[in-house]
C-alpha positions in Angstrom: 30.8 39.5 -58.9 33.2 41.0 -57.8 35.7 40.1 -55.2 37.8 41.4 -52.4 40.1 40.3 -49.4 40.9 41.4 -45.7 43.9 39.4 -44.8 44.7 36.1 -45.6 41.4 34.5 -44.3 38.8 36.5 -45.5 37.1 37.8 -48.4 34.3 40.1 -49.6 32.3 38.9 -52.9 29.2 41.0 -53.9 26.9 39.9 -55.7 24.6 40.8 -58.5 24.7 45.0 -58.0 26.3 44.4 -55.1 23.4 44.7 -52.7 24.3 41.0 -51.6 27.2 40.7 -50.1 28.9 37.1 -49.2 31.5 37.4 -46.3 33.6 34.8 -47.2 35.7 32.8 -44.0 38.8 31.6 -46.1 40.9 29.7 -43.8 40.5 26.4 -45.1 44.0 24.3 -43.5 42.7 25.7 -39.6 38.9 24.8 -40.3 38.5 28.7 -39.9 39.8 28.5 -36.6 39.6 33.0 -35.2 43.3 33.1 -35.5 43.6 37.0 -33.7 44.4 38.1 -37.8 41.8 36.6 -38.7 39.3 38.7 -35.8 41.2 41.6 -37.8 40.1 40.6 -41.4 36.8 40.1 -40.1 36.5 43.2 -37.9 38.1 45.4 -40.6 35.6 43.6 -43.2 32.1 44.4 -41.6 33.5 48.0 -41.0 34.1 48.0 -44.8 30.2 46.7 -45.1 28.6 48.9 -43.1 29.2 51.6 -44.1 29.1 51.0 -48.2 25.4 51.8 -48.7 25.1 50.2 -52.1 25.1 47.1 -49.0 21.0 45.9 -48.5 22.4 41.9 -47.1 25.8 40.5 -45.8 25.7 36.4 -45.9 28.5 34.5 -43.2 29.6 31.8 -45.3 32.9 29.2 -45.6 35.1 28.0 -48.0 35.4 25.0 -45.4 34.0 21.8 -46.6 33.1 20.0 -42.8 33.1 22.9 -41.3 31.9 26.4 -40.3 34.1 27.5 -37.9 35.1 25.6 -35.2 35.5 28.2 -33.0 38.8 30.6 -31.6 42.2 29.0 -32.9 43.2 27.4 -28.8 46.9 26.9 -30.4 47.6 29.9 -30.3 46.0 30.9 -27.5 48.3 28.0 -25.5 51.1 30.1 -26.7 49.9 33.0 -24.8 51.7 34.8 -21.5 48.1 36.1 -19.5 50.0 39.7 -20.8 49.4 39.0 -24.6 45.5 37.4 -23.7 44.4 41.0 -21.9 45.7 42.8 -25.0 43.9 39.5 -28.0 40.7 39.8 -26.1 39.4 43.5 -27.6 40.7 41.6 -30.8 39.0 38.8 -30.7 36.0 40.4 -29.5 35.7 42.6 -32.0 35.3 40.3 -35.3 32.4 39.5 -33.2 30.9 42.5 -32.4 31.6 43.6 -36.0 28.9 41.4 -37.2 26.2 41.9 -34.6 26.8 45.7 -35.1 26.6 45.4 -39.1 23.2 47.6 -39.8 22.9 44.9 -42.1 20.7 42.1 -42.4 23.1 39.4 -41.8 22.3 35.6 -42.2 25.0 32.5 -41.4 25.1 29.7 -44.1 26.8 26.9 -41.5 27.4 23.4 -42.4 29.7 20.8 -40.3 31.2 22.0 -37.0 30.2 25.6 -35.8 31.3 25.0 -32.2 32.5 28.0 -30.2 33.4 30.8 -30.8 32.2 29.7 -34.8 28.2 29.2 -33.2 28.7 32.8 -31.9 29.2 34.4 -35.0 26.3 32.7 -36.2 24.5 33.7 -33.6 25.7 37.6 -34.1 23.9 37.0 -37.7 20.0 38.5 -38.1 19.4 34.6 -39.2 21.0 30.6 -39.5 20.5 28.6 -42.7 21.9 25.5 -42.0 22.2 21.7 -43.7 22.2 19.0 -42.3 25.9 18.3 -41.5 25.4 21.0 -38.9 26.8 20.2 -35.4 26.5 22.9 -33.3 26.7 24.5 -29.3 29.3 26.2 -27.1 32.0 23.8 -25.4 33.7 26.9 -23.3 33.1 25.5 -20.2 34.8 21.4 -20.8 38.3 23.9 -21.5 38.1 25.7 -18.6 36.8 29.4 -19.4 33.0 30.4 -21.1 31.3 31.5 -24.4 32.7 35.0 -25.1 32.3 36.1 -28.5 28.2 36.9 -27.1 27.1 33.3 -26.6 25.5 33.5 -22.9 23.6 36.7 -24.0 22.7 35.7 -27.6 21.5 32.2 -26.5 18.9 32.2 -24.1 17.6 35.5 -26.7 16.9 33.1 -28.8 16.0 29.7 -27.0 15.5 31.2 -23.4 17.1 31.0 -20.1 17.5 27.4 -19.2 17.8 26.1 -22.6 20.2 28.4 -23.2 21.9 27.7 -18.8 21.7 24.2 -20.7 23.3 23.6 -23.7 26.3 26.1 -22.5 26.4 24.6 -18.7 26.5 20.6 -20.5 29.4 21.7 -23.8 27.1 19.4 -25.8 27.2 19.8 -29.7 24.3 19.5 -31.2 23.0 18.1 -34.5 21.6 20.0 -37.4 17.8 18.9 -36.9 17.8 18.9 -32.9 19.5 22.7 -33.3 16.3 23.9 -35.7 13.8 21.7 -33.1 14.9 24.0 -30.4 15.5 27.6 -32.7 19.6 27.0 -32.7 19.4 28.0 -35.9 16.4 28.9 -38.0 16.2 26.6 -41.4 16.9 23.1 -42.3 18.0 22.0 -45.5 19.7 19.5 -47.7 23.5 18.7 -47.5 25.0 20.6 -49.4 22.4 24.0 -50.1 23.1 25.5 -46.8 25.1 28.5 -49.2 22.8 28.6 -51.8 19.3 28.7 -49.7 20.7 31.7 -47.3 21.8 33.6 -50.6 18.2 33.1 -52.4 17.3 34.0 -49.2 19.7 37.5 -49.1 18.0 38.1 -53.1 15.2 38.4 -51.6 15.9 40.4 -48.9 18.0 42.7 -50.5 15.2 43.2 -52.5 12.9 45.5 -50.0 13.9 48.7 -49.0 17.8 49.5 -47.6 16.3 52.0 -45.7 13.3 50.0 -44.1 15.5 46.8 -43.6 18.5 49.5 -41.6 15.2 50.9 -39.9 13.4 47.4 -39.7 16.9 45.8 -37.9 17.8 48.9 -35.9 13.8 48.8 -34.3 14.6 44.8 -33.9 17.8 44.6 -32.1 16.8 47.8 -30.3 14.4 46.2 -28.6 15.5 43.3 -27.4 15.5 43.1 -23.6 13.2 46.3 -23.2 9.4 46.3 -21.2 6.4 47.1 -24.6 5.8 50.3 -23.8 9.9 51.6 -24.0 9.7 48.7 -27.3 7.0 50.7 -28.8 9.2 54.0 -28.7 12.3 52.8 -30.3 9.8 51.2 -32.8 7.8 54.5 -33.6 11.8 56.2 -33.1 13.0 53.8 -36.5 8.9 54.4 -38.3 9.1 58.4 -37.8 13.0 57.8 -39.0 12.0 55.9 -42.5 8.3 57.4 -42.7 9.6 61.2 -44.7 12.0 59.2 -47.1 12.5 58.4 -50.7 12.3 54.7 -50.0 9.1 55.0 -48.2 7.7 57.5 -52.0 8.6 55.3 -54.5 7.3 52.2 -52.2 3.9 54.2 -52.7 4.1 55.1 -56.0 5.2 51.3 -57.0 2.2 49.7 -54.8 0.1 52.1 -57.1 1.4 52.0 -60.3 1.7 48.0 -59.5 4.9 48.2 -60.6 9.0 46.8 -59.1 10.3 50.0 -57.0 13.6 51.7 -58.1 14.7 52.2 -54.7 17.0 55.7 -54.1 17.7 54.0 -50.8 17.9 57.4 -49.1 
């Protein structure tokens, strides 16, 4: 396993052959509250991971024992003038879109508090694995703002407009079991097993074609919100992108020869 640090608060670990990358939130003294500096580091790490063709899956984790991420750094925000807040906005936004726009499958490993921007980082991932200590929510309206890291758009895509409205308007916190029942998270595992379970899932995903994974994610993301006919055109374009790839040729050959494929990744 290799490690690379992006600024003071973000760490990237590459597992095995580097096909699984772990994006680690590492600001434990502030329960991973996202400061301006931390946002820049998340953005930089995501840019590097997105360009790394060896990476097939990214797992988003936390080093804090009792929190995944408690959201924006409100102490820092409280010190801002209006002009400073305006300048900081694209920096903060870049962190959330950085995770959202990763071209490979992403898995969030959540334990403890994942609130506000913290939950939005998880929502930006394709799959959320949470342990039984997880508490999630978008409480922004309780402090006079709205979810600004994608929450108003990503949550209804997960749970429907009415459920998202209730959760955002009430600002309530949801514990792990209910979060699983409502679809706010995808898997609920035993306490302390969120990271392990997410990495196991990532390893399974990473065994598949890297070309296929990127194309499937692109089709899933671009097809959201389109009518069925338009969505099927998106899918067809993604299929055509992989149909004549080296991965497709290797996958078919490996299947017929009853062996494990050795993906060329192109």
